[in-house]
Each structure stands twice: as structure tokens, then as C-alpha cells.
C-alpha positions in Angstrom: -2.5 17.0 130.3 -3.0 13.4 131.8 -3.4 10.3 129.7 -7.1 10.2 130.9 -7.9 13.4 128.8 -5.7 12.7 125.8 -7.4 11.8 122.6 -5.3 8.7 122.5 -2.4 6.8 124.2 1.1 6.8 122.6 2.4 3.3 121.5 4.5 3.3 124.8 1.6 4.3 127.0 -0.6 1.6 125.2 2.0 -1.0 125.8 2.4 -0.2 129.4 -1.4 0.1 129.9 -1.8 -3.4 128.5 0.9 -4.8 130.7 -0.7 -3.2 133.8 -4.1 -4.7 132.9 -2.6 -8.1 133.3 -2.8 -7.5 137.1 -6.5 -8.3 137.0 -5.5 -12.0 136.4 -4.1 -12.0 140.0 -7.2 -11.0 141.6 -10.0 -12.1 139.2 -11.7 -15.3 140.3 -11.9 -18.4 138.1 -15.8 -18.1 137.9 -15.6 -14.6 136.8 -12.9 -15.4 134.1 -14.8 -18.4 132.9 -18.2 -16.5 132.3 -16.3 -13.6 130.5 -14.7 -16.3 128.4 -18.0 -17.7 127.5 -19.1 -14.4 126.6 -16.2 -14.0 124.3 -16.9 -17.3 122.6 -20.4 -16.0 121.9 -19.4 -12.6 120.7 -16.9 -14.0 118.2 -19.6 -16.6 116.9 -22.0 -13.7 116.4 -19.6 -12.0 113.9 -18.9 -15.4 112.3 -22.4 -16.3 111.8 -23.2 -12.9 110.3 -20.3 -13.2 108.0 -21.6 -16.7 106.9 -25.2 -15.5 106.3 -24.2 -12.4 104.3 -21.6 -13.8 102.2 -23.6 -16.9 101.1 -23.9 -15.4 97.5 -21.7 -12.4 97.6 -18.9 -13.9 95.4 -21.5 -14.8 92.7 -22.5 -11.0 92.4 -19.4 -9.2 93.4 -16.4 -11.5 92.9 -14.1 -13.3 95.4 -12.3 -10.3 96.7 -15.3 -8.2 97.5 -17.1 -11.2 99.3 -13.9 -11.5 101.3 -14.0 -8.0 102.2 -17.6 -8.0 103.0 -17.1 -11.1 105.2 -14.2 -9.4 107.1 -16.1 -6.3 107.8 -19.0 -8.1 109.3 -16.8 -10.5 111.3 -15.3 -7.5 113.1 -18.4 -7.2 115.0 -17.3 -10.0 117.3 -14.1 -8.2 118.5 -15.9 -4.9 118.9 -18.4 -6.7 121.2 -15.5 -8.2 123.2 -13.6 -4.9 123.5 -16.4 -2.5 124.3 -18.8 -4.8 126.3 -15.8 -6.6 128.1 -14.9 -10.3 127.7 -11.9 -12.7 127.9 -10.9 -13.8 124.5 -8.0 -16.3 124.2 -6.3 -14.7 121.2 -6.5 -11.2 122.8 -5.1 -12.5 126.0 -2.0 -13.5 124.2 -1.0 -9.7 124.9 -0.9 -10.5 128.6 2.4 -12.2 127.9 3.6 -8.3 128.1 2.5 -8.4 131.6 4.6 -11.5 132.4 7.5 -10.0 130.7 7.2 -6.9 132.8 6.9 -8.9 135.9 3.3 -8.0 136.5 2.1 -11.6 136.7 3.8 -14.9 136.8 4.0 -17.1 133.7 2.2 -19.8 135.6 -0.7 -17.4 136.3 -0.6 -16.6 132.6 -0.9 -20.3 131.7 -3.8 -20.7 134.0 -5.6 -17.8 132.4 -5.1 -19.0 129.0 -6.3 -22.6 129.8 -9.5 -21.3 131.5 -10.2 -18.9 128.7 -9.5 -21.3 125.9 -11.9 -23.8 127.5 -14.8 -21.2 128.0 -14.2 -19.7 124.6 -14.6 -23.3 123.2 -17.7 -24.1 125.0 -19.2 -20.6 124.3 -18.6 -21.0 120.4 -19.7 -24.6 120.3 -22.9 -23.7 122.1 -23.7 -20.8 119.8 -23.2 -23.1 116.8 -25.7 -25.6 118.3 -28.1 -22.7 119.0 -27.8 -21.6 115.3 -28.3 -25.0 114.0 -31.5 -25.3 116.2 -32.8 -22.2 114.6 -32.9 -24.0 111.1 -32.0 -20.5 109.6 -29.2 -22.3 107.8 -31.9 -24.0 105.5 -32.6 -20.5 104.1 -30.9 -19.5 100.8 -27.3 -20.9 100.4 -26.4 -20.7 104.1 -25.9 -24.3 104.5 -23.7 -24.6 101.3 -21.7 -21.7 102.5 -21.2 -23.0 106.1 -20.2 -26.5 104.8 -17.7 -24.9 102.2 -16.1 -22.8 105.1 -15.7 -25.7 107.5 -14.4 -28.1 104.8 -11.7 -25.9 103.6 -10.5 -25.3 107.2 -10.5 -29.1 107.8 -8.3 -29.7 104.8 -5.5 -27.3 105.6 -2.0 -28.6 105.9 -0.5 -28.3 109.3 2.1 -25.7 108.2 -0.4 -23.6 106.3 -2.7 -23.6 109.3 0.0 -22.6 111.7 1.3 -19.7 109.6 -2.3 -18.5 108.9 -2.8 -18.6 112.7 0.4 -16.6 113.2 -0.5 -13.9 110.8 -4.1 -13.8 112.2 -3.3 -13.3 115.8 -0.7 -10.7 114.9 -3.4 -8.5 113.5 -6.0 -9.3 116.2 -3.4 -8.3 119.0 -2.7 -5.1 117.2 -6.4 -4.5 117.0 -6.5 -4.9 120.8 -3.3 -2.7 121.1 -5.0 0.0 119.1 -8.3 -0.2 121.0 -6.4 0.3 124.1 -4.8 3.4 122.6 -8.1 4.7 121.8 -9.9 6.9 124.3 -13.6 6.8 123.0 -16.1 4.2 121.6 -15.8 5.4 117.9 -11.9 5.0 118.1 -12.1 1.6 119.7 -14.6 0.4 117.0 -12.4 1.7 114.2 -9.3 0.0 115.9 -11.2 -3.2 115.9 -12.5 -3.0 112.4 -9.4 -2.3 110.3 -7.1 -5.3 111.5 -9.9 -7.7 111.8 -11.1 -6.9 108.2 -7.8 -7.3 107.2 -7.2 -10.8 108.6 -10.5 -12.1 107.5 -10.3 -10.7 104.0 -6.7 -12.1 103.8 -7.9 -15.5 104.7 -6.0 -16.0 107.9 -7.1 -18.6 110.7 -8.5 -17.5 114.1 -8.9 -20.4 116.6 -12.0 -19.1 118.4 -13.7 -18.2 115.1 -13.1 -21.9 113.9 -14.8 -23.1 117.2 -17.8 -21.7 115.6 -17.3 -22.1 111.8 -16.3 -25.8 111.9 -18.8 -27.2 114.3 -21.5 -25.4 112.5 -20.5 -27.3 109.3 -20.3 -30.4 111.4 -23.8 -30.0 112.7 -25.2 -29.2 109.2 -23.4 -32.1 107.7 -25.4 -34.6 109.9 -28.5 -33.5 108.1 -26.8 -33.2 104.6 -26.0 -35.8 102.0 -23.3 -33.7 100.2 -20.9 -33.3 103.2 -17.2 -33.8 102.4 -15.7 -36.7 104.1 -12.8 -34.4 105.2 -15.3 -32.7 107.5 -14.8 -34.7 110.7 -14.4 -33.9 114.5 -10.9 -35.2 114.3 -9.8 -32.8 111.5 -11.5 -30.0 113.4 -9.7 -30.6 116.7 -6.3 -32.0 115.5 -5.7 -31.0 111.8 -7.2 -27.4 112.3 -7.4 -26.2 115.9 -4.1 -27.5 117.2 -1.9 -25.7 114.6 -4.0 -22.7 114.5 -4.0 -22.3 118.2 -0.3 -22.6 118.4 0.1 -20.1 115.5 -2.2 -17.6 117.3 0.0 -17.8 120.3 3.1 -17.3 118.4 1.6 -14.4 116.4 0.3 -12.6 119.6 3.3 -13.3 122.0 6.2 -12.9 119.5 5.1 -10.2 117.1 3.2 -7.9 119.4 3.7 -8.6 123.1 7.5 -9.4 123.0 8.1 -6.8 120.4 6.7 -3.9 122.3 8.1 -5.0 125.5 11.5 -4.7 124.0 10.8 -1.6 122.2 9.4 0.4 125.1 11.1 -1.2 128.1 10.1 -1.4 131.6 7.1 0.2 133.2 8.0 3.3 135.2 7.7 3.0 138.9 4.4 4.6 140.1 
């Protein structure tokens, strides 16, 4: 029975499928990569805004842990859209390091992809944050208060804590992509996205692309609020949070998933 007719791929087959998928980087034009990265920024922002709205008063009624679980469950919509609809997400593209390790693409081509995708994700998430601000929906209930709280907490993280949370986050995100690759149908891919993403959000780990929505949203709202914390600044967003979280995301995806499975499952068989 061929892999196309199997219910799922084995870990070895999934690792090799991910490595082979890196070949697309060689032939995919910069324009297409950029557009797909914009879409990924939008999709992750959809999940982030949904989580912000629904959890605005969840802790008050259900407690902190349940509120975190609810937020993580809703946030997973973002990766589901990325995986099923197709988009270029920087954190997920950490797995393309496996393609470089297998010799499918060059490290310079991988670095080029990462730069384009990171910029596209940033612009997409930032634009979506501005769109949500312009809807004025944050004026309803306690959405503004929740958005400000989320953004402020992220801007106050020490470098080390932000870095480690970034490592743990993308370890799980890349495992979600790994399992979604192994799944052979839509329900399987959705479940593969849900469990690891729910886990990382519920745990409080840090995702660079999600933060490109969460923190700018807080910054936009803070401009119309008299209660914004002084720690909520563009500098703290870009330097205090985004730099260590992005570095942590790279380490989590490359070392703990791409490199680990490359070592465990060896070279791709000659076709």
C-alpha cells in the first residue's frame, strides 16, 4: 500500500516528506512567498483576536487555568488555516532546516526564505491589528482591558524568560506541523494542529508571529487609553519581546524538531 493510501505517515515518512517539501523554496518566486507569508500573518492574527475576545472575562467565571485552556483552543484556529489553506509561516518554516540538513536546499536559500516570510508575517499581523483597531470592537465589554493586559505582560518579560518561552512554543508548533504532515485527511490535520497549539498557549509560551498581533493591538488601543502601562512601547515590543522570542522560536524548531528527526531518521532514500 502506497503512502498516498495510508491513513497516516510514519514518523520517518513524515520527516522525509517535510524535507522534500523544502524543494519548493528553490522554485517558488519571491512574490508568491511574500503573499503567502502575508496570509499566514492574517491567519495567526485571526486566532489571536478570537482568543482575546472570548477570554476577556473567562478567568472571572471559570478560573485562570480554564481561561488559558479556552484561549489556547481558540487560538489553534490560526495554524489550522495556515496548514489547510496553505500559507508561509515563519515558525513552521523552521522545519525547512530539515531540508537543508538533507541537502535538498542550501542554507543561504533557507535564510532568504526565513527573511521574506518573517517580514511578510510581520506586515500581515500588523495590518490585521490595525484593521481590528479600526473596527472599534475593542470598545465592547472588557476586550480593550484584556488586550492591554496581554500586550503589557509580554513587553515586561525578561530576555531569558522570553527566549525560553519561545523555544518551548515553537517546539510544539513544529510538532503540530509534523503531525499535520503525517495526517492524510482534513480532520486529522485539524486535530494535529489543535493539541500542540492548545498546549503551548495554555502553558503561556511565546510565539513571535502571534506577538506581532497581540502587542501592536495593545499599542494601538493604548493610544486611545489613559490607563496604558509605560512598559507598553514599540521599543519593548520590537527589542525586549520580539528579538528573544524569535531567536527562541528558531532554536525550538530547528534543534528540537528538524535536527532531532534528521538525526533519528537519516538520509532520504534515493528516488
